[in-house]
Structure formats: structure tokens, C-alpha cells
N, C-alpha and C positions, 0 to 999 in steps of 0.2 A: 015893439022889440026891438029892430034895429033903424038907427036913425039916417043913415042915408046910403043910396044901394045907384052903382054905379054900371048898367050890362055893355056889353057888346058884342058883334057876332067878325067872327073875321072871314078873310079869304083864303087859300093856299100861299104859304111864301117858301123860299129856299131858301135853307140855314146851313150855311157851312159851318165842319163840326170841326174840322181836323188842323190846324198849324202844322207848316214844314220849316223846321229850319236846317238852316249849316252848323253844323260841326264839324272843325277838323279839316276831315277829306269825308263825310260819310252825309245824308241824308239823314233826319233822324225825325220818323211821324213822331209829334207827342199826343196825346191824347191829352183835354182841356181838365181829367183827373189827373194825372200828371202836372200840369202846374200848376192846380191848386192846389195839393197833395199836404202840403206843410198846414196850409189851414183847415180843412178838414181833420187832420189829425191834431190842431190847438182844440178844435171842435170839439171833439174825443173825450182829449182831455180833459177837457169847460166839463163835461157832462159826464162825468163823474164826480169830478167836484161839487152838480151844481143838486146833484140828486134828490139827499135828504132836505137841503133848502125848501124843496122845490113842494114834497109833503108837506113839506111845514106850511108851506104859504096856501097850498089849499084844503087845509086843512083849518082855518082862520077863515069864517065864514060871511066880515067884513073882505078880506083879502080882495084884490080884482082878479084875480084870477078866479077864485073861486066866483065871484058874478060871471063873468063869461065862460064858466064851464057849463052856468047852465041857460046862460046864449045859445052857445052852440050844441045842446045836446037840444033845446027846443027847435032850434037849424036842421036836426039831420032827423029830426022823427018823420018827416015826408018820404024819408028816405026805402025805396020798395024792396031793398038789398037782403040775404041774411046775413052776408058775412064781409065786415068793414075789414080791409088789413091797414092799418098804422104804419107809417114809417119814421122812425124816430119816436119811440112810443114811452121808452127813458121810466120811468116808474109805475107806469099805467094807471095811474089817474082818473086820467078820463074815456079811457078806453075797458076798465071796471066800472062807471058809471053808465057803457052807453050800454054794455049788455046787459048790466043790470035795471036799468028802466028802462033803455028799451027794446030788451030782448034779445039783441041781436049777439054771433056771433063772431067776436074777434080777434083775429090774429093779428101779431104787432113784433117788429122786431128796433130793434137797437142796436148802436156800436160802442154802445159799453157795458160793461160788464158787472159792473157798480150797480145800474139805471134797474138790468136785468133783475139780480138778486133780489133786490127789494121789489122789485115784481109780484117774481114767482111769490114770495115770501106774502103778500098782500092777493092773490090772487090763491092757494092755495087757504086761507081763514076763510076768505070770502066762500070757499067751499066746501068747507067742511062746515061755517055758520048756513049753510044753503042760501046764500046771496043771489049764488049764480051755480049754473051745472057745471059740473068737473067737465074740462075742456071747450068749453062757451069761450073763456079766452086763454090763449097760450101766448107767448111770447119766445123770442128767441134770440143769440145772440149770434148777429148780422152785424156784413157793412152789403151796400147796399150795390158796391163795387165789385164784389165776392158770395153773392147770395150760397147758403147750403141747399146743397140737390135737393129734399124735403118743402123748401120752401121754395123752391126756383120752380119745384114740379106744379105746383099749384097758381103761381101768374100766369097772364095776369090777369088778376078778378075786376069786376065794373065801379068796384065801390071802395075808393083809395082817402084815406085822411093823413094828414098830418101839419103839426099842432106845435108851436112854441118851439120849430127845426132853421126856418130860413134865416130870421136874426140873427143870427150867431154869424151868417158870412155876407160877405162883400156883393154888390150885384153886379158885381164876371160871376163870383163861384156862383150866386143863384142861380144864372140861367144854366147854367151846365147843371149844377141839379137838378133844377127842375126839366131842361132836357132828359135826363137820366131816368128818372123820377117816371117822367110820363112816356115813354121808351119801352119803360119794362113791369111795368106796373099795374098801368090802364089799358084792364080793355077795352073791345072798341062798344061802342054807344053808352060808356060807362064816367063815373065825377073825378078829380079828384076834388077833394074839399080840405081846404088851410088856412092859417090862422097865420099871418104874418105882424110882423112890430111896423109898430107905424103912425107917430106923434102928430094925433091932431097940431099943439099948439109951436108954432112958427120957429122958435123960441128957442129948443126943443128938440125938435127936427132937425133944425140945423148942427144941432149936434152927435145926434143921433147919424145921423147923415156922412159923417166926419167918423167915426165908431167912437161912441160911448162908457167908460170904462164902469163897471160897474164890480164893486167890492165885496168880496165875501169875509169871511171869518179865513177859509185860506185856498181863499181865489182870489180873481180876477181877471170879471167877463166883456170882452169887445162885444157890443151889438149895433149893428144896421141899422139906419130905419127909412124905407122907402116911401114917396107919396104915394097915392089912387092915381097920378098919371104917370108914373111911373112905370108903377105894376101894370097898368093897362099899357104900354108902352112895349115891355117887356115880352106881356102875352100874345100880345101881336102880333112880333117878331118872332117868338122865340119857338110855340109850336107849330109844326109843319103838317096840319090839319086840320080842316075845313072846324070852328070850334067856339060854341057858344059858353059866357062864362056872365058873370057880373062879380063885383066887390061890393062888400057896405061894409060897416064903421060900427063894431060893436064897440067902444071904446076908446078913450082920448090914445089909448096905446095901440092899443091893437085894431088889423080890418080882418075881416075873414072874405074868403074868393074861393068860388064854387065854378067848376072849368067841367061841362060835360063834351067829349068825346063821340065825335062826328061816328 
């Protein structure tokens, strides 16, 4: 099912989180999210524009994303947790399949109001048709740095997923995003499973590493690819607790990464 597998265990490490910058006559402590806020705001804008095209892509049975979905479901089938938390759920395409095929409860959130509106329509239809149970899949419009109280109250959870999100961020912003996700959302002894853009073709990988612009009907998306070694190095230095993880290639454009918290 999976072409390559890379695994590693790691030791504790120290990670400096805040940057101090002199501004005129005062010191200002800058959270990394503030330093990269423009990039995250751009990602939110593109998520709004990209949501419908994402639905169309998954509806095409021969589309790469549709094939990738089947591999993700196959991988998650052995997870024993009753509830999954999905970060950046978009229009809840994968989340609906998890609820339907694996009979799991799923809670998802996304910063895009358009994506959440599309997700709620799909969920309502699925409940009416008896595909899933009522409240088996719930979605919220939320930002990772400003979670609503009803969502924050259930965190952290032992099974966290994040699909097709971090490719929109540069390597520096990937670090900040994963650090926040790990610290806020993943419970002790829990797992984080995510997909990451990673081109196996060398020439395409070099273009994606610099940021390749993908054009749609009314938007332009800049995506960033990282190689397996880059992600292994990132995980080894980023997450400040003993961890086991492995990385497997899903296809020529995507990696699946599974990280277990100690």
C-alpha cells in the first residue's frame, strides 16, 4: 500500500520559542505566529477560494486526491480511538469518509467560513440520508490561536489529524504551526497524523521548495514542498518530548506522517 517507510525515535531537546526585538526604546516580545501572521491570513483567504475546487477534485474517482483518500482511510483503520480531531478540515471530505467507513466520531475546525458552510451542508445531507449519525461529525469555524471555549474544552485529544494543510506554509511557518498544534491539541500518548506536500520528482521538488504558484479560476495558490529528510529533521528538533514517528510516501506528491506522543 505504501511505497516507502521512514521511522525514527528521538530524545528530548530544547526549543527557543520567542524572539525579542528592539523597537525604538522598548523591548517587544513577538510570538512566532505574529511574525508569520500575514502568511496565515493569506492561507485563510486561499482556503475560502479553494474549497469548491477541492470538493470537485475528490468527486473525480481517478483524481490523485481521491486515490490518496483511500490510502488515508486504510492507514487510520487500526486507530482504536473513538474520536478524531481534524485541524483544517476544509469542506470535511476526508472527515465524512472517516465517520462513514470507520464508524468514528470526528470533530473538525477550519479558519475558512466558506469551507465550514460547505461542510455543514454535506454533513446535514449525510445525516438525513442515514449515512452517518447525528452529531457523529461536527465542524466549527475557528483559528488554532483563538479557539472557541466549547472547542477548547475538549482538548487535547488522543487522535489528531491534519490533511492537505501545511503545504501552504513555508518551512519556518510549518515549524510554528506544528508546534502550536502539538502543544494544544495532542494528548499524552496520543498521535498526530498528517499529510504533507512532497514531490518525488527532483525538478518539481526544487520548484515547490521555492514556492510554486497553482492557478485556479479565481485564485492563485503558492505551495511549498519539503523532502523526507527535511521533515525528519524538523520533527527531531521541533517537538520537545520523547516521540516516535514514521513517514511513508502516499504518491508522487504527498507524504503521510504519523507522530506518537510519549
